[in-house]
N, C-alpha and C positions, 0 to 999 in steps of 0.2 A: 249253737253251731251255725255259722254263716256259710252260705254258698255264694260264689261270685259268678256273675254271668260273663259270657264272652263279649268283647268289644264289638260294636256294630261294624258291619261292612256295607256302608251305604252305596246304593247305585246312583249314577248320575241321571237325574230326572230329565235332562235335556236330550238324552239319547233316545233313539227309537227303540221299540221292543226288541227288534232283531239285533241291533248293535249292543243293547244292554245284555242280552242273553249271551252273545258271542264273547263279550268282555268278561262276563261272569265266569264262564268256563275257563278262560285263560287265567283269571284270578284264582280260581279253585286250584288249578295246577300249581301255581306259585305258592299258594298257602300251604298245601300238603308237602311240596318239595322242600320247603324250609323247615318242616317238622314243627308245626305249631305247638307252642307251649302255652297252655291256657287252662284255667280252672273252669270246668263246665258247670253252668248254673242249672242245677236240677232241683234246688230247693230255695225257699225264700225266707231266710231268717232262722233264728234259733227255735228249737222245739223242746219244751220241758219234758224231762224223762221221769218216769215213775218206776218203782220196783215192780217185779212181776207179781201180780195178785191173782188169786184163784177166780176163775169165771168159767161158765159153761154155756153152750148154746141151748136155746129152748128146744124141748123135745115135743114130739107129736102128742096131741091131746088124747088121754086115755079114753075119753068119751067117744071120740071118733073111732078109735081102735075097736071099742066094744061094739059100736054100731056096725062095723065091717065084719064082725064075727071073728076077730083075731085077738089073741091075748095081748093086753096092753104091754106086758113085760116083753113079749116077743117083738112087738112093734118098736118099743123103745130101744131094745138091744140092737135091732137091725138098723134103726135110724142112727144110733150112736156109732155103729161100725161104718156106716156109709159116710157119716160126717168126718170120722177119723181118717178114712181112706182119702177123701177129697182134700182134707186139710194137708195131709202129707204130700199129695200130688201137687197142690198149689205151692207148698213150701219148697219142694224140689225145684219147681220151675223158677220161682223167685230167686232162690239161692244161685241158680245157674245163669239166669238171664238178666237180672237187675243189677245195676252197678253197685258194688259194695261201698261206694262213697256216698250213696243216697240214703237219707233217713227214711225208714219204712215204719209207718204207723200201723199197729195191729192189736188185736185183743191178746190176752195173756197166753191162751193156748197156741195161737198162731205164732206169736213171738217166740215161744218155747220151741215150736217145731222148726222155725227158721234158725234158731241158735243151734239146734241139733244138726242142721244141714250145713253149718259152718258160716252162716251170715253173721257179721260182726255184731256183738251185743251192744257195742257203743252206738251203733246206727239203728237200733230198734227203739221205738217209743210206744209204750203200752197205752192203749185207749181204755180209760176207766170211766166210772160214773162222774169223776171230778174233772175229766178232760173237757175243755171248752171247745176246742176245734183241732183239726190235724194240719193246719195250714203251714206249719213249719216243716212238714215232711215233703218228700218228693213222690212217695208212693203210699197209698192207703190200701191195705188188704181188707176187703169188705167181706165179713162173715155175718151170720145172723146176729151175733152179739154187737158188732160194730154198727150194723144197720139199725138195730134197736136203740142204740145209744145216740146216733147222729140223725136218725130219721131222714126225711126227704132232703135235708140240707146236704147230705153226703153227695148225692148225684147232681143236685141243682146248683150247689154253691162250691163245695170243697173239692170234689174230685169227679168231674163230669165224664172223663174219658176212660173207657174200659180197654186195657191193653191185653188182658188175658182173662179167661173165665173157666171155671171148673165146677162140675156137679150141677145140681138143680134143687129147687125147693128149699127146704131148711138147710140142706148141706151146701148150697151154692156159695162159692168163693170167687170173688172178682178182684182182680188186681187193677187198681185205678191210679191214674196219674193225677197228682194234685194240681189244682188251678192256681198257679202262682200269681198273686196280684188280684185274685178274684175271678169269677166266671167270665165276666164281660171282657176283661183284659186278656184272659187266656184264650177265649174264642177269637178275638181279634188277632192275636199272635199266631194262632193255628191257621187262620185264613191267609195271612200274609206269608207264612212259611210255605203253605201249599202253592201259592202263586209263584213263589221263587223256585220251588222244586220243579214246577212245570216248565219254567223257562230253561233252567239248567238241564233238566231231563231231555227236553226237545233238542237242545244243542248237542248233547252227548249222543243222542240216538242217530244223529247224522254225521258223527265223527268218523272219518274214513279209516281210523286206526282201530275202530271197535266193530267186531262182528257180533251180531246180537239176534237171537231168535225173535219171532213176531210177538210172542206173549210177553217177553221181557221188554221189548220195545214199547208195547202198549202201556206197561206199568211205568216205564220211564216218562213217557209223554203225559201220562195222567197225574204225575206228581206223587206217585205212591211210594217212591224210594227215599229212604232216610238221607238227609242232607250230608251226613258224614260219609256215606257210601258214594254220593255224587262227587264230593270233593276228592275222595280217594281214587275213584274211577278216572276222573279227569287227569289227575297227577300221573297215574300209571300209564294211561294212554299217551301221555306226553313223552314217555320214554320208550315204550315198545308196544307192539300190537296186543290187543286184548280180545280174547274169545269168551264171551259171556255164555254160561250155561243157563243160569236162572237167578232170579231174586226170590227171597223167601223170609220166613220167620217173623211174621207180624204178631205171633202169639195165638194160642188156641182160643177160639171164641172172642177174638179181639173185635172192638167196635169199628164202624166204618171210618176210614180216614187214618187209621193207625199205620204209620209207615213201615215198609219192609226193611229189616235191619241186616239182612244177610245177602251177600253176593257170592255166587260160585263161578269161578273162571277156570279155564283149561290151561295147564302148563305143558306145552308140547315137548319140551326137552328138559333135561336136568339142569342145564345152564340157565334156561329161562326161569325155572323154578327157584334156583338159587338166587338169581337177581331179584325176582319178585319178592321173595320172603325177606331178603336183606333190606329192600326198600321199605316194605311195610313195617318191619320190626324197628326201623329207625324213626318212625313217627312218634309223636308225643301226644298226650291227652289234649283235646278230645278225639284225636284221629288215630289213637292206638287201638287196633282191633284185635280180636281173638282170631288166630289163624289155625286152620285145620286142613292139612294136606291129606288127600285120599288117593290111593293107587287103585286103578280099575284096569287090570290087564296091562296093556302097554300105555294107557293114558293116566295122567295124574290131574286131579282137580284140586283147587284150593278154595275153601270156604272162608270168606272174610266177613266177620260178624261183629256188630257193635252192641253194647249193653243197652237195656231199656232203663228209663224211658227215652224216647227220641227227643233231642233238644229242638227248640225253635230259634229262629233268628240268626243262624250261622251263615245264611246266604244273602242277607239283605238288611235293611234298616230296622227290622224287628228285633235285632239283638239289643240287649240292655247291658249296662255296665255293672 
């Protein structure tokens, strides 16, 4: 299965930083207004699939349990229950937060748990003893079994970015974004994307049509906001005033630098809410967000959320074809 990246949106190197940022926000509004139709590149190439094979995570050593004065069977049972609970928690998060068009690499037990949560079986790739690497996937769910199979290469080469984490010790489950093109290329793309998000965020933070609390302003200017939200925010502000409540949802236990994928705004009237939802629902991938209106007394807020993982290169020359 192939994934295709979005075309690049190069900046003009002859412009100053200020002019480049101003032009960038204007371009963002035009992009979203036209309802971009594009296939988001979240994976790099086909990934061979295998059937679901039986496997289990290692259990605590009976020797250590005996030394602690606890029955090995009780320790094993407690560890198994903890691992099962953590696996289910991670599976629920992945099924709800990760794009269902992304290939997810996982061990047999985790893949089974994801299927039970409704994640498409066609987009699950089981990591087994015969698996060479998970580079055809967009996400790797790291469990004890996966870490044992891939070793230090998992974090150093294949999937360096942790976008969510659950549990600890032997029950630890980490959701990792795959380094498309290798770790060095991936790190370079992340740095370029962060710089572009800082420029766009700084411009948006001073937009007279946007009311924003200090905490959210700091997140914008620091480049912490997902590029899809930046594009969307610029387009919405081009049409009517926006009152931001907050940004959020980087994932529990996410590593540093993982962008915030959710924006909450206030809809002051029913007419405003209707116009906002109509505009956002008219967008196409990769700018089609999950929308959740919430009524709070006389106030209505709307959560605008994009699926993980966050793409790079949407705002500048880091995009690849």
